[in-house]
MOPAC internal coordinates of N, CA, C and O (Angstrom, degrees):
PM7 1SCF
backbone

  N    0.0000 0     0.00 0     0.00 0    0    0    0
  C    1.4533 1     0.00 0     0.00 0    1    0    0
  C    1.5261 1   109.33 1     0.00 0    2    1    0
  O    1.2310 1   120.03 1   -46.00 1    3    2    1
  N    1.3076 1   117.55 1   134.00 1    3    2    1
  C    1.4591 1   122.96 1  -178.69 1    5    3    2
  C    1.5339 1   110.90 1   -80.01 1    6    5    3
  O    1.2310 1   121.46 1   -19.02 1    7    6    5
  N    1.3244 1   114.80 1   160.98 1    7    6    5
  C    1.4663 1   120.87 1   176.64 1    9    7    6
  C    1.5207 1   108.83 1  -102.83 1   10    9    7
  O    1.2310 1   120.88 1   -27.04 1   11   10    9
  N    1.3079 1   115.91 1   152.96 1   11   10    9
  C    1.4628 1   119.61 1   173.92 1   13   11   10
  C    1.5314 1   108.42 1   -96.28 1   14   13   11
  O    1.2310 1   121.34 1   -26.65 1   15   14   13
  N    1.3273 1   115.04 1   153.35 1   15   14   13
  C    1.4650 1   121.57 1  -176.53 1   17   15   14
  C    1.5239 1   111.88 1   -56.39 1   18   17   15
  O    1.2310 1   120.48 1   141.00 1   19   18   17
  N    1.3161 1   116.68 1   -39.00 1   19   18   17
  C    1.4623 1   120.82 1  -177.82 1   21   19   18
  C    1.5233 1   111.56 1   -63.47 1   22   21   19
  O    1.2310 1   120.40 1   145.75 1   23   22   21
  N    1.3320 1   116.85 1   -34.25 1   23   22   21
  C    1.4632 1   120.83 1   179.00 1   25   23   22
  C    1.5334 1   110.48 1   -69.71 1   26   25   23
  O    1.2310 1   120.53 1   139.39 1   27   26   25
  N    1.3124 1   116.59 1   -40.61 1   27   26   25
  C    1.4674 1   120.43 1   177.30 1   29   27   26
  C    1.5229 1   109.38 1   -61.54 1   30   29   27
  O    1.2310 1   120.83 1   132.46 1   31   30   29
  N    1.3249 1   116.02 1   -47.54 1   31   30   29
  C    1.4666 1   121.15 1   179.47 1   33   31   30
  C    1.5284 1   110.92 1   -59.71 1   34   33   31
  O    1.2310 1   120.36 1   135.41 1   35   34   33
  N    1.3247 1   116.91 1   -44.59 1   35   34   33
  C    1.4692 1   121.01 1  -179.00 1   37   35   34
  C    1.5247 1   111.23 1   -61.50 1   38   37   35
  O    1.2310 1   120.25 1   134.60 1   39   38   37
  N    1.3219 1   117.13 1   -45.40 1   39   38   37
  C    1.4642 1   120.76 1  -179.40 1   41   39   38
  C    1.5269 1   111.57 1   -61.80 1   42   41   39
  O    1.2310 1   120.73 1   136.47 1   43   42   41
  N    1.3154 1   116.20 1   -43.53 1   43   42   41
  C    1.4662 1   119.83 1  -179.60 1   45   43   42
  C    1.5266 1   110.44 1   -64.96 1   46   45   43
  O    1.2310 1   120.48 1   131.94 1   47   46   45
  N    1.3330 1   116.68 1   -48.06 1   47   46   45
  C    1.4642 1   120.42 1  -178.79 1   49   47   46
  C    1.5257 1   112.23 1   -64.88 1   50   49   47
  O    1.2310 1   120.46 1   149.81 1   51   50   49
  N    1.3151 1   116.72 1   -30.19 1   51   50   49
  C    1.4632 1   121.38 1   178.56 1   53   51   50
  C    1.5374 1   110.43 1   -63.86 1   54   53   51
  O    1.2310 1   120.47 1   137.40 1   55   54   53
  N    1.3208 1   116.71 1   -42.60 1   55   54   53
  C    1.4667 1   121.19 1  -178.49 1   57   55   54
  C    1.5246 1   113.44 1   -87.94 1   58   57   55
  O    1.2310 1   120.45 1   156.83 1   59   58   57
  N    1.3277 1   116.74 1   -23.17 1   59   58   57
  C    1.4701 1   121.21 1  -179.04 1   61   59   58
  C    1.5267 1   108.53 1  -122.70 1   62   61   59
  O    1.2310 1   120.14 1  -106.97 1   63   62   61
  N    1.3353 1   117.34 1    73.03 1   63   62   61
  C    1.4685 1   120.85 1  -175.74 1   65   63   62
  C    1.5246 1   111.78 1   -58.23 1   66   65   63
  O    1.2310 1   121.43 1   -46.25 1   67   66   65
  N    1.3162 1   114.87 1   133.75 1   67   66   65
  C    1.4559 1   120.92 1  -179.87 1   69   67   66
  C    1.5179 1   113.35 1    90.20 1   70   69   67
  O    1.2310 1   120.03 1   176.92 1   71   70   69
  N    1.3258 1   117.55 1    -3.08 1   71   70   69
  C    1.4659 1   120.60 1   179.99 1   73   71   70
  C    1.5232 1   110.34 1   -70.61 1   74   73   71
  O    1.2310 1   121.46 1   -35.59 1   75   74   73
  N    1.3355 1   114.81 1   144.41 1   75   74   73
  C    1.4613 1   121.50 1   168.84 1   77   75   74
  C    1.5115 1   105.88 1   -92.16 1   78   77   75
  O    1.2310 1   119.94 1   -53.94 1   79   78   77
  N    1.3123 1   117.72 1   126.06 1   79   78   77
  C    1.4591 1   121.49 1  -176.25 1   81   79   78
  C    1.5229 1   109.34 1  -128.60 1   82   81   79
  O    1.2310 1   121.04 1   -51.79 1   83   82   81
  N    1.3212 1   115.62 1   128.21 1   83   82   81
  C    1.4629 1   121.34 1   175.56 1   85   83   82
  C    1.5321 1   107.16 1  -124.09 1   86   85   83
  O    1.2310 1   120.37 1   -55.92 1   87   86   85
  N    1.3228 1   116.91 1   124.08 1   87   86   85
  C    1.4584 1   122.90 1  -177.70 1   89   87   86
  C    1.5270 1   108.77 1  -115.82 1   90   89   87
  O    1.2310 1   120.90 1   -43.37 1   91   90   89
  N    1.3306 1   115.88 1   136.63 1   91   90   89
  C    1.4628 1   121.28 1   177.15 1   93   91   90
  C    1.5324 1   108.50 1  -128.69 1   94   93   91
  O    1.2310 1   120.79 1   -51.09 1   95   94   93
  N    1.3240 1   116.10 1   128.91 1   95   94   93
  C    1.4701 1   121.45 1   175.88 1   97   95   94
  C    1.5260 1   106.70 1   -82.63 1   98   97   95
  O    1.2310 1   120.21 1   -71.24 1   99   98   97
  N    1.3187 1   117.21 1   108.76 1   99   98   97
  C    1.4568 1   122.05 1  -171.41 1  101   99   98
  C    1.5262 1   114.06 1   -71.26 1  102  101   99
  O    1.2310 1   120.05 1   148.38 1  103  102  101
  N    1.3195 1   117.52 1   -31.62 1  103  102  101
  C    1.4685 1   120.66 1  -176.45 1  105  103  102
  C    1.5206 1   113.51 1  -119.00 1  106  105  103
  O    1.2310 1   120.62 1   175.72 1  107  106  105
  N    1.3080 1   116.42 1    -4.28 1  107  106  105
  C    1.4587 1   119.21 1  -177.08 1  109  107  106
  C    1.5139 1   113.02 1    74.42 1  110  109  107
  O    1.2310 1   120.77 1  -164.35 1  111  110  109
  N    1.3469 1   116.13 1    15.65 1  111  110  109
  C    1.4677 1   120.09 1  -176.86 1  113  111  110
  C    1.5185 1   113.39 1  -107.22 1  114  113  111
  O    1.2310 1   120.04 1   179.83 1  115  114  113
  N    1.3458 1   117.53 1    -0.17 1  115  114  113
  C    1.4561 1   120.83 1  -179.34 1  117  115  114
  C    1.5145 1   113.02 1    68.85 1  118  117  115
  O    1.2310 1   120.23 1  -161.96 1  119  118  117
  N    1.3204 1   117.16 1    18.04 1  119  118  117
  C    1.4575 1   121.51 1  -175.28 1  121  119  118
  C    1.5291 1   113.11 1  -128.77 1  122  121  119
  O    1.2310 1   120.57 1   162.39 1  123  122  121
  N    1.3312 1   116.52 1   -17.61 1  123  122  121
  C    1.4640 1   121.68 1  -177.66 1  125  123  122
  C    1.5307 1   108.17 1  -130.03 1  126  125  123
  O    1.2310 1   121.15 1   -69.66 1  127  126  125
  N    1.3189 1   115.41 1   110.34 1  127  126  125
  C    1.4605 1   120.88 1  -175.32 1  129  127  126
  C    1.5185 1   111.59 1  -123.31 1  130  129  127
  O    1.2310 1   121.66 1   -20.98 1  131  130  129
  N    1.3291 1   114.43 1   159.02 1  131  130  129
  C    1.4616 1   122.24 1   166.84 1  133  131  130
  C    1.5251 1   105.79 1  -116.92 1  134  133  131
  O    1.2310 1   120.76 1   -39.58 1  135  134  133
  N    1.3192 1   116.15 1   140.42 1  135  134  133
  C    1.4624 1   120.88 1   178.32 1  137  135  134
  C    1.5188 1   109.30 1  -131.91 1  138  137  135
  O    1.2310 1   121.33 1   -44.53 1  139  138  137
  N    1.3215 1   115.05 1   135.47 1  139  138  137
  C    1.4585 1   120.93 1   172.25 1  141  139  138
  C    1.5205 1   105.86 1  -117.72 1  142  141  139
  O    1.2310 1   120.92 1   -57.69 1  143  142  141
  N    1.3269 1   115.84 1   122.31 1  143  142  141
  C    1.4598 1   121.29 1  -176.08 1  145  143  142
  C    1.5264 1   108.84 1  -122.69 1  146  145  143
  O    1.2310 1   120.66 1   -58.73 1  147  146  145
  N    1.3200 1   116.33 1   121.27 1  147  146  145
  C    1.4664 1   123.04 1   176.68 1  149  147  146
  C    1.5258 1   106.35 1  -110.18 1  150  149  147
  O    1.2310 1   121.03 1   -57.89 1  151  150  149
  N    1.3391 1   115.64 1   122.11 1  151  150  149
  C    1.4670 1   119.20 1  -173.41 1  153  151  150
  C    1.5230 1   109.88 1  -149.57 1  154  153  151
  O    1.2310 1   120.58 1   -52.23 1  155  154  153
  N    1.3147 1   116.51 1   127.77 1  155  154  153
  C    1.4614 1   121.76 1   179.56 1  157  155  154
  C    1.5283 1   111.09 1   -59.31 1  158  157  155
  O    1.2310 1   120.25 1   146.34 1  159  158  157
  N    1.3090 1   117.12 1   -33.66 1  159  158  157
  C    1.4580 1   121.82 1  -179.25 1  161  159  158
  C    1.5223 1   113.94 1   -64.50 1  162  161  159
  O    1.2310 1   119.68 1   169.28 1  163  162  161
  N    1.3319 1   118.21 1   -10.72 1  163  162  161
  C    1.4611 1   121.54 1   176.55 1  165  163  162
  C    1.5307 1   112.16 1   -80.13 1  166  165  163
  O    1.2310 1   120.58 1   164.65 1  167  166  165
  N    1.3285 1   116.49 1   -15.35 1  167  166  165
  C    1.4684 1   120.18 1  -175.05 1  169  167  166
  C    1.5283 1   110.75 1   -56.29 1  170  169  167
  O    1.2310 1   121.01 1   -51.38 1  171  170  169
  N    1.3245 1   115.68 1   128.62 1  171  170  169
  C    1.4518 1   122.21 1   178.28 1  173  171  170
  C    1.5193 1   114.44 1    86.37 1  174  173  171
  O    1.2310 1   120.57 1   174.82 1  175  174  173
  N    1.3346 1   116.52 1    -5.18 1  175  174  173
  C    1.4655 1   120.40 1  -179.87 1  177  175  174
  C    1.5246 1   110.66 1   -96.75 1  178  177  175
  O    1.2310 1   120.77 1   -27.84 1  179  178  177
  N    1.3165 1   116.13 1   152.16 1  179  178  177
  C    1.4653 1   120.07 1   175.22 1  181  179  178
  C    1.5264 1   108.85 1   -70.94 1  182  181  179
  O    1.2310 1   120.82 1   -17.04 1  183  182  181
  N    1.3195 1   116.04 1   162.96 1  183  182  181
  C    1.4591 1   121.02 1   177.96 1  185  183  182
  C    1.5383 1   110.29 1   -59.49 1  186  185  183
  O    1.2310 1   120.65 1   140.65 1  187  186  185
  N    1.3166 1   116.35 1   -39.35 1  187  186  185
  C    1.4700 1   120.44 1   178.61 1  189  187  186
  C    1.5271 1   110.31 1   -61.33 1  190  189  187
  O    1.2310 1   120.17 1   134.91 1  191  190  189
  N    1.3271 1   117.29 1   -45.09 1  191  190  189
  C    1.4621 1   120.85 1   179.41 1  193  191  190
  C    1.5319 1   111.21 1   -63.58 1  194  193  191
  O    1.2310 1   120.55 1   140.55 1  195  194  193
  N    1.3267 1   116.55 1   -39.45 1  195  194  193
  C    1.4606 1   120.71 1   177.69 1  197  195  194
  C    1.5243 1   110.58 1   -61.27 1  198  197  195
  O    1.2310 1   120.80 1   133.20 1  199  198  197
  N    1.3235 1   116.07 1   -46.80 1  199  198  197
  C    1.4663 1   120.38 1  -179.22 1  201  199  198
  C    1.5246 1   110.93 1   -65.34 1  202  201  199
  O    1.2310 1   120.22 1   142.44 1  203  202  201
  N    1.3114 1   117.18 1   -37.56 1  203  202  201
  C    1.4624 1   120.59 1   177.66 1  205  203  202
  C    1.5240 1   111.00 1   -60.81 1  206  205  203
  O    1.2310 1   120.53 1   140.90 1  207  206  205
  N    1.3280 1   116.59 1   -39.10 1  207  206  205
  C    1.4680 1   120.15 1   178.12 1  209  207  206
  C    1.5248 1   111.21 1   -62.56 1  210  209  207
  O    1.2310 1   120.79 1   137.96 1  211  210  209
  N    1.3287 1   116.09 1   -42.04 1  211  210  209
  C    1.4660 1   119.46 1   179.91 1  213  211  210
  C    1.5251 1   110.22 1   -67.23 1  214  213  211
  O    1.2310 1   120.23 1   133.53 1  215  214  213
  N    1.3271 1   117.16 1   -46.47 1  215  214  213
  C    1.4696 1   120.03 1   179.78 1  217  215  214
  C    1.5291 1   111.06 1   -60.19 1  218  217  215
  O    1.2310 1   120.57 1   140.73 1  219  218  217
  N    1.3267 1   116.51 1   -39.27 1  219  218  217
  C    1.4649 1   120.30 1   178.17 1  221  219  218
  C    1.5335 1   110.48 1   -61.20 1  222  221  219
  O    1.2310 1   120.52 1   141.88 1  223  222  221
  N    1.3277 1   116.61 1   -38.12 1  223  222  221
  C    1.4649 1   120.45 1  -178.95 1  225  223  222
  C    1.5320 1   111.98 1   -64.80 1  226  225  223
  O    1.2310 1   120.19 1   159.48 1  227  226  225
  N    1.3215 1   117.24 1   -20.52 1  227  226  225
  C    1.4645 1   120.97 1  -179.33 1  229  227  226
  C    1.5305 1   112.31 1   -82.70 1  230  229  227
  O    1.2310 1   120.96 1   179.37 1  231  230  229
  N    1.3132 1   115.76 1    -0.63 1  231  230  229
  C    1.4672 1   123.37 1   170.41 1  233  231  230
  C    1.5355 1   113.92 1    50.19 1  234  233  231
  O    1.2310 1   120.75 1  -128.57 1  235  234  233
  N    1.3299 1   116.17 1    51.43 1  235  234  233
  C    1.4549 1   121.15 1   173.61 1  237  235  234
  C    1.5178 1   116.22 1    79.09 1  238  237  235
  O    1.2310 1   119.71 1  -172.69 1  239  238  237
  N    1.3065 1   118.15 1     7.31 1  239  238  237
  C    1.4658 1   120.05 1  -177.62 1  241  239  238
  C    1.5321 1   113.40 1   -81.28 1  242  241  239
  O    1.2310 1   120.16 1   162.15 1  243  242  241
  N    1.3436 1   117.29 1   -17.85 1  243  242  241
  C    1.4698 1   119.96 1   177.89 1  245  243  242
  C    1.5260 1   108.82 1   -62.81 1  246  245  243
  O    1.2310 1   121.20 1   -45.36 1  247  246  245
  N    1.3165 1   115.31 1   134.64 1  247  246  245
  C    1.4574 1   120.32 1   179.41 1  249  247  246
  C    1.5195 1   113.34 1    85.62 1  250  249  247
  O    1.2310 1   120.47 1   169.62 1  251  250  249
  N    1.3219 1   116.70 1   -10.38 1  251  250  249
  C    1.4586 1   121.53 1   177.73 1  253  251  250
  C    1.5145 1   109.05 1  -115.58 1  254  253  251
  O    1.2310 1   121.19 1    82.61 1  255  254  253
  N    1.3321 1   115.33 1   -97.39 1  255  254  253
  C    1.4705 1   120.38 1   178.34 1  257  255  254
  C    1.5265 1   111.46 1   -63.09 1  258  257  255
  O    1.2310 1   120.75 1   149.69 1  259  258  257
  N    1.3162 1   116.18 1   -30.31 1  259  258  257
  C    1.4665 1   121.85 1  -178.19 1  261  259  258
  C    1.5177 1   107.64 1  -115.94 1  262  261  259
  O    1.2310 1   121.02 1   -70.72 1  263  262  261
  N    1.3218 1   115.66 1   109.28 1  263  262  261
  C    1.4618 1   120.91 1  -174.21 1  265  263  262
  C    1.5260 1   112.57 1   -76.95 1  266  265  263
  O    1.2310 1   120.21 1   134.21 1  267  266  265
  N    1.3332 1   117.21 1   -45.79 1  267  266  265
  C    1.4653 1   119.77 1  -175.08 1  269  267  266
  C    1.5252 1   110.42 1  -143.61 1  270  269  267
  O    1.2310 1   121.20 1   -42.19 1  271  270  269
  N    1.3337 1   115.31 1   137.81 1  271  270  269
  C    1.4569 1   121.42 1   178.08 1  273  271  270
  C    1.5266 1   108.84 1  -138.58 1  274  273  271
  O    1.2310 1   120.79 1   -70.92 1  275  274  273
  N    1.3234 1   116.09 1   109.08 1  275  274  273
  C    1.4639 1   121.01 1   173.37 1  277  275  274
  C    1.5265 1   105.77 1   -80.81 1  278  277  275
  O    1.2310 1   120.36 1   -61.11 1  279  278  277
  N    1.3077 1   116.91 1   118.89 1  279  278  277
  C    1.4514 1   120.89 1  -169.18 1  281  279  278
  C    1.5230 1   112.34 1  -116.40 1  282  281  279
  O    1.2310 1   121.07 1   -48.55 1  283  282  281
  N    1.3219 1   115.57 1   131.45 1  283  282  281
  C    1.4633 1   122.83 1   171.78 1  285  283  282
  C    1.5222 1   106.45 1  -124.50 1  286  285  283
  O    1.2310 1   121.10 1   -48.86 1  287  286  285
  N    1.3366 1   115.49 1   131.14 1  287  286  285
  C    1.4607 1   120.37 1   178.50 1  289  287  286
  C    1.5165 1   109.48 1  -126.38 1  290  289  287
  O    1.2310 1   121.04 1   -28.37 1  291  290  289
  N    1.3317 1   115.62 1   151.63 1  291  290  289
  C    1.4576 1   120.53 1   176.84 1  293  291  290
  C    1.5197 1   109.25 1  -161.06 1  294  293  291
  O    1.2310 1   121.56 1    -9.64 1  295  294  293
  N    1.3296 1   114.62 1   170.36 1  295  294  293
  C    1.4631 1   121.41 1   174.96 1  297  295  294
  C    1.5274 1   107.69 1  -102.35 1  298  297  295
  O    1.2310 1   119.97 1   -24.34 1  299  298  297
  N    1.3282 1   117.66 1   155.66 1  299  298  297
  C    1.4748 1   119.97 1   178.29 1  301  299  298
  C    1.5240 1   109.97 1   -61.82 1  302  301  299
  O    1.2310 1   121.44 1   -34.19 1  303  302  301
  N    1.3087 1   114.85 1   145.81 1  303  302  301
  C    1.4843 1   120.47 1   178.33 1  305  303  302
  C    1.5022 1   111.29 1   -86.20 1  306  305  303
  O    1.2310 1   120.10 1   180.00 1  307  306  305

């Protein structure tokens, strides 16, 4: 079963309060998304650590309900 963009956004914002999250359905199939997450809590962390935080917020759905997520993370300017 595919995930909807709003569910991905909700899960991320739930675990990363105050994050700006933009989700794009890359194929229109509900299975391949791009996400851009801007979060103050990423400051000082490596890109790998930032991505791990986002993946953790998805609570095990990567590879199952959510097949692919192109992820960009950053801190607020």
